[in-house]
Structures are given as structure tokens and as C-alpha cells.
Phi, psi and omega in degrees: 000335180292339183285342185254006180293115186288355188253355179301318183292320180293323178297321178300318181285327176295318172309335172266013177062039171279117187301315181301328176288325177296313185289326181288322176298317178293322180292325183282322187253341188306312187296318175291324182291309181302322179292319177298308180298317185293327179286318181293318187258338175070021184214116186293319179294320172295322179289329174294318177302317180295315175299315179302310174301324177297317178291323175301311185299311182305308173318309187288326192257350186299330179280337178252010175298130175236123182307133174230202178287343179257146176285158179304318182308311177301311181301321183293316180298324177296315178300321174292313178304306174315310183293314176296320174299324181294321182287321183290326177294332176275014183219168179280159187297137180279120186259315177207157179291141175299157178304320186278344170279327181293337176301326178301335191263358183303126175296146185255015177289156192295328184286123178311321180291321176300316178305302181307309183299316178301313184298312183291318175299322175299309182306312187290318182289324174300315184291319177292319170295319176304325179290335184306155171294153179311310185294327176286323179297316178300314171307314179287322179293320182296311190283305185273322182262339182253354175054032179277147173298167172304321182293312179299307180299315176304306181306317180289325178280350177066043184226162173287159179297322177297323175294323175295310183304323175293319172298311177306322183288314181297309185303313179301315174295321180287335176288310179306318180289312176301316174289334176292317183293323189273012186297122187278183184279167179287143176245117184061029172093003178251134173276149178276131182230000000 
């Protein structure tokens, strides 16, 4: 697998301090890193900080990177996860998004009712994700938001595929229960689901 790692050549160029290579790496990896950190942390500013720290680690380790059994992308995801967990350990559990943060999740469809329904669902989902135990949230984010296969997610979490599937099963059940508990009031005679 190390022969087909698409990042090896780019890492070598970063190791020689080539500015264009750094820009290309940022262009390739930033959206996924922000998405991963944002989902785990529930805070766009903290996600940006984690992404920046991750790119600093790439810069520091690029010259000494040696291909091994894991791809560079797997290592980078692990770095982001570790940085996120460091931040999560340093703060109180997140119960719900603040009003100003929730505004970033508003659906942009034209209908005000649809916007209200989408916003309420996004808030409930973010709160439900935040209420999950860390490992369950990590499994959900890796599979559904990062779109990793079970094999990739399990390798990244350093667990077996069976353990990942068990985590995902518990996480889905917990999410269903949390979302059912958070069922909001009816809007114009319709319940939010």
C-alpha cells in the first residue's frame, strides 16, 4: 500500500520547504480536516486551530516521513483525532450549540418553514452527537461524515472491525434515543423529525 500512497511525493517536496507543495497539501487536506475536527469539537474556531496544528506537524515531520504499513492520510487523521481529544479533555461536556454557532448550520433553502425545521434538526443532531461518549462519536463521524470504510475507520481508531461495528451500533441506538428525547414542539401543526 505504501507504493500507492498519493501523498509521499508531496511530503518529500514539503520536506525541502517547497512553498507550492505546502499550498497543495493544504488544498488537498484542509476541507476534510476541518470537517473532522468540526464534527468532533462542535466549534468552527477550534476546528481551525486543530487544522493549523496538524499542518505544523506535517511541516515538522515531512522531511523525516517514512512510508510504512499505514498511509500518510491515516496518520494525519490520527493526529487530528488526538488533537481533538486533547481539547475535549480540557473542557466541560458540550450539551448544545450556542445560538450564534447554530446559525452556521442553518439550511439555505428558500422556505422559512424548511429553514426552521432544518435548523432545529441540525441543533438536535449536534447536541445528540456531543452527548455521545467520545469513542461512539468518533466512530459515527469517521463513518458518516468522513465517509471512511469500516476497515479504514477501525484502523484509524486502532480497534477491530467488529469493535467498530459494535461502537456504531451503540452510537446509532444512543443517537435515536437522544433525538427522540429532544423531539421539539410542533411547528404549524407538524412535528419535527
